[in-house]
N, C-alpha and C positions, 0 to 999 in steps of 0.2 A: 305582267298583267296584275300580279299581287300586291305589288309596290304599290300601281296607281289605286288598285281597290283601297287599300288601305289608306293612302293619301285622300281619296273622296269621303272616308268615313271620317276620318280626322275633322276634315274642313268641314265636313258638315257638323260635327258635334261643337266645333270651335269657333265657326261663323254665328251659331244660334246663340252660343252662350254671351259671344260679343255683342249682339243685337238685345240680348235679354237683359244684359247687364247694364247697357247705356239706355235701355228704356226705362230700366228699374232705377237709374238712378236720375234721371229727368222726371220720374214720378216723384221721388222722394224731393227733389230739391225744388222745382217749380213753386210748390206752395209755401215755401220760405222765402221766395224773392218778393220785395215788394216794389213792383214794377208794374206798368199797366199790362193787362190781359194779351193785348195783342203783340207787345214784346216779348210775353211768355210764350207764344205760338211762334217767335223768329227763333228763339232758343230750341224750340221741338223740333223744326226744320233744320238748326245748325247740329243739333246733336244727333238725329237720324242721318244726315249728309256724313259728318264724322263717321258713325256706325258703318254706314255702307262705304265708305270710301278704306276704312278698315279691314273690311271684309274683302273688296277688291285687291288691297294688296296682300292679304294672305293667299289669296289665289295666285297673285301675279308672282310671289314668292315662291308656291308649289309649282309653276308651271317652269319658271327658270331652273329651281333644286332638279327637277325631274327630268329636263331635259338635258341638262350640263351635267350633272353628278350623276344621275342613275340610267342615263341615255335610254330612256322608254320613247322615243317619240321627239318631236321638234315642231318647230311651226315657221312657216314664212319660208323665203330662201335658205338654200345651202350655208354653210358658214357657220361663223361666230354666231351666237344668239345675244342680244344685248337684255340688260334688263327691261329696258324701256318698251320693248317691245312685246314682251310677256304681260307689262303691266296694262297697256295700251291693249293688248288681246282679252286681257280680262275684265278690264272695263266695259268692253263692246260685249264680251259674252255674258257679264252679269247683266247687263241692261237689257239684255235680249234684242240690242240693237242689231247686230249681225249686219256687218258690212260686206264682211268675205273678203277685205284685201289682205288679211293674214289667216292661213287656216293651219289648224294642228294636223300633223300625222303621228302614226304610230299610237300607241296606247295613251295618248293626252287627249283623244277625241272623247274619252269616257269620262275624264276629267271636266273636257267642255261643255258636255251634255248636262253632268251634274251641276255645273257652276250655272247654266243657265236656268234651271229648273230652281235652284236654292235660291239663287237673286229674284226671281219671280216670286218666290213665296216670302222671301224678308222683304221686300220692296211693299208686298199685299200686308204682313203685318204692320211697315209702317204706317202704311194708308189707313188703317185702321186705327191705330194709334193716334194718329193725326187727327182725324176725325171725331176721336174721344175726346181728345185735348180740345179742339174748338169747341166740341158742345157744351163742354166744361166751362171753360173760358167765356163763350157767349152767354150762358145761359145762368150761370151761377158767380161769376166773378171771379170764377179760377181757386175758389177756395176749399170747394167742395170734394172730396175723396173719390 
């Protein structure tokens, strides 16, 4: 349980830093782009997508390492655990989609719960950032701070 708890804390901090840095980079780069405001918004969406994918990937790696190296649980059917299953489960959990076709067992359940909450918070942050970016681009032409 200690290993998974430590991984939870690490992932919470790491995903927050990744998200912050991507949004900070977008904020710094967007005003310098000499393109139409609607194309700037495309960059906002693509940047957010990259951030979310990186965060899902971090969780997927954590599931895989915790299950295969530390043996603190597993997911799905018994037998070798492919990384693709961990990545799929991570995406499903991060987005709170929850198909339920892959279920974690053991201490990995704690990580799954944290990932769902973390994903929901980070997606809310993205929604807020996107809204503010749209407001800036629509009303100010995109160059206002």
